C-alpha positions in Angstrom: 23.4 4.6 -11.1 21.6 6.3 -8.3 21.9 5.9 -4.5 19.2 6.0 -1.9 19.5 9.0 0.4 22.6 8.5 2.5 22.4 8.6 6.2 25.2 11.1 6.6 24.3 13.6 9.3 24.8 17.4 8.8 27.9 17.4 10.9 29.4 14.3 9.2 29.0 15.8 5.7 30.4 19.1 7.0 33.4 17.4 8.5 34.2 15.8 5.2 33.9 19.1 3.4 36.1 20.9 5.9 38.7 18.1 5.9 38.9 18.3 2.1 39.3 22.1 2.2 41.8 22.1 5.0 44.0 19.3 3.4 45.2 21.8 0.8 46.2 20.6 -2.6 46.2 16.8 -2.9 46.7 14.2 -5.6 43.3 13.0 -6.8 41.9 16.3 -5.6 39.4 16.5 -8.6 38.2 13.0 -7.7 37.7 14.0 -4.1 35.7 17.1 -5.0 33.6 15.0 -7.4 32.9 12.4 -4.7 31.9 15.1 -2.2 29.4 16.5 -4.8 27.9 13.0 -5.3 27.7 12.5 -1.5 25.9 15.8 -1.0 23.5 15.0 -3.9 22.6 11.6 -2.5 21.9 13.0 1.0 18.4 13.7 2.2 17.2 17.2 1.4 17.1 18.3 5.1 20.6 17.0 5.9 21.9 18.5 2.6 20.5 22.0 3.4 21.8 21.7 7.0 25.3 20.8 5.8 25.3 23.7 3.3 24.2 26.1 6.1 26.8 24.8 8.5 29.7 24.9 5.9 28.8 28.5 5.2 29.6 29.3 8.8 33.1 27.7 8.8 36.0 29.8 7.4 39.6 28.6 7.0 42.1 31.3 7.9 45.1 29.7 6.3 44.9 28.4 2.7 47.6 26.2 1.3 48.9 26.6 -2.2 47.3 25.1 -5.3 48.5 21.8 -6.8 48.0 22.3 -10.5 46.2 19.6 -12.4 48.8 19.1 -15.2 49.4 16.3 -17.6 52.3 15.2 -15.3 49.9 15.1 -12.3 47.3 13.2 -14.3 50.0 10.7 -15.5 51.2 10.1 -11.9 47.6 9.6 -10.6 46.9 7.2 -13.4 50.1 5.2 -12.9 49.5 4.9 -9.1 45.9 4.0 -9.5 46.4 1.5 -12.3 49.7 0.2 -11.1 51.6 0.9 -14.3 55.2 1.7 -14.9 55.9 5.4 -15.3 58.4 7.1 -17.5 59.7 10.3 -15.9 61.7 13.3 -17.0 63.0 14.5 -13.6 65.3 17.2 -12.1 66.8 16.2 -8.8 67.7 18.5 -5.9 71.1 19.3 -7.3 69.6 20.2 -10.7 70.7 17.0 -12.5 68.1 16.1 -15.2 67.3 12.5 -16.2 65.0 11.8 -19.1 62.9 8.7 -19.7 63.6 7.3 -16.3 61.5 4.2 -15.7 59.9 3.9 -12.2 57.5 1.4 -10.7 55.0 3.6 -8.7 54.0 2.4 -5.2 52.1 5.4 -3.9 52.1 9.0 -2.8 53.4 10.7 0.3 52.5 14.3 1.4 54.8 16.5 3.4 54.1 19.9 4.8 55.2 21.6 1.6 55.5 18.9 -1.1 54.0 15.7 -2.5 56.2 12.8 -3.4 55.8 9.7 -5.6 57.3 6.7 -3.8 58.6 4.3 -6.4 61.1 1.7 -7.3 63.6 3.3 -9.6 65.0 1.0 -12.3 67.9 3.4 -13.0 69.1 3.4 -9.4 67.8 -0.1 -8.7 66.2 1.0 -5.5 63.4 2.8 -3.8 63.2 6.5 -4.3 60.9 9.4 -3.6 60.3 11.8 -6.4 59.0 15.3 -5.7 56.0 16.0 -7.9 57.0 19.6 -8.6 60.4 18.4 -9.9 58.8 16.2 -12.6 59.3 17.8 -16.0 57.3 15.1 -17.9 55.6 11.8 -17.1 54.2 9.1 -19.4 52.2 6.0 -18.3 53.4 2.9 -20.0 51.3 -0.3 -20.7 53.6 -2.3 -18.4 52.2 -3.4 -15.1 54.3 -2.4 -12.1 55.4 -5.2 -9.9 53.9 -5.3 -6.4 56.3 -4.0 -3.8 56.2 -3.2 -0.1 56.5 0.3 1.5 59.9 -0.4 3.0 61.3 -1.3 -0.5 60.3 1.9 -2.1 60.1 4.7 0.5 63.5 4.5 2.2 63.6 7.2 4.9 60.1 8.3 4.2 58.8 4.9 5.3 59.3 5.6 9.0 57.2 8.8 8.6 54.6 7.5 6.2 51.1 7.5 7.7 48.6 5.1 6.1 45.1 6.3 5.3 42.2 4.0 5.8 38.6 3.8 4.8 37.9 1.5 7.7 38.5 2.0 11.5 
């Protein structure tokens, strides 16, 4: 499918590129970069060149770490996007390992240093937040995850969670 030239201005496209770069490592990062490439390709030639020139003059002085695209990360992204139950091998903050833990993903929350999966944990029968870097394995099941509300799954993170929106 092709799009007509989009009416993004030079500074709007630049703002999206800078926000993506400044956000650091994020879940669905590959999809975000792919979407940005598609957006740029669909812009008018003049705005596309203007955005490229402006981006070349912006430099971030502090880079965040890299969030590796691993099979675990892919499984988490898929489970959240498709609303499927996820089977986790997880090591908690005290070093206790659980295998084949079934969780019902709700969404993702990003802190200053870590990303978390907010989910309903069937083992604990309650909402839990699982740090992505503590996941040793993750497998998406075919079972649909029941719909839940943020306050059911996020616990203490719920009061800090900031929703993102595609609309104003």
